[in-house]
N, C-alpha and C positions, 0 to 999 in steps of 0.2 A: 504493499500499499504506499503509495508518494505522500508527500506533505500536502498538496491540496485534499487529498481525498481524507487523510486524519484529520485536517481541521474540518472538514463537512462533517464530518463523522462526529466531532467534537460538539460542533452546532447542530446538531441532526438530535443529540441526545439531551442536549439542554430543551430542546422546541420540545421533544417527548415528555419530560418531566412537565415543562409549562405548561402542555394541552393538558396534562391529565388534570389539571384544576381548573381548566376553563371549559364554558359552557360551548356546545357545538359551533355557533357561529363565531364565536372569537378566536376559535384556535387556528393555530398556524400552520400552511401546509410546509413541508418539507419540500420545497423547491427553490433553485436559487432565487427565482423572481419574488419569492414569497415577500410581502411590503412588511417592514416593521415597524417605520417611522414615518411619519407623515400625514398629509390628507386622508389616504386611502388606508391606512395599516387600522387593524381592528384590537389593537392592544391599546389598553388602559396605561397609563404612566407608570403604575407599580407595576403590571406586567412586563412592561419592557426592561426596565430596570431588574426586576427579577431573573429576566432572561440574559441580559447582558453579565450579570454576577453570575448565572451559573455555566455562561459560556465562557469566561474567565478561569473559572475553577477546572472545568473539562481541558480547557488548552494549556493550564498547567501540569493538569493531571498527565494528558496525554503527551507532552513535549518535555515533562521535565523543568519547565522554566517558570520563575515569579513573573505573571504577567496582567500588568492593569489595561485595558481596552478604554476605557473613559479618558475624556478629556473634554474642558469645557468646550474648546472652539471646534471640537469636530461638529458639534452639532449645528453650529451655525454656516458650516460652511454650506458651500452654493450647491455640491455632489454629497452627501453626506455619505460616510461609509455604514450606515445603520439605515440606510434607504431599503435594502434587501437581505436578504441573506446571502446572497452572491454577493452583494459590495461588501458584506460582512465579513464572508469568507477572504475575499481577495486582500482586504483590508488588512486582516490576521496573517496572513501569507506574507504581506510587505514587513510588517511589524518584526514577524518572527525573522525574516531574514536580516534586518537593520541589527535585531539583537544578536544573533549569531556572529555579525560583523565585526 
């Protein structure tokens, strides 16, 4: 399994955990284009934070590194890494590369 697959696996585990506590119409689809943040998102703000914290924990466990996803400036960027599961995965891949460099 390559790094990108491992990242998606960690994200999808967090989605599974979050979805267990959500009503059906609020659940996140496990697909790269599933929206997380913005007008079309199904998530309440607390659910979003819970998901991000679970993703952080899963990335730390999967890659054995201390990892913080959140940054106040990220949410205000024109193209947020939190827009979809795919943009989150891409962002995490770049962050992990930067950490190992």
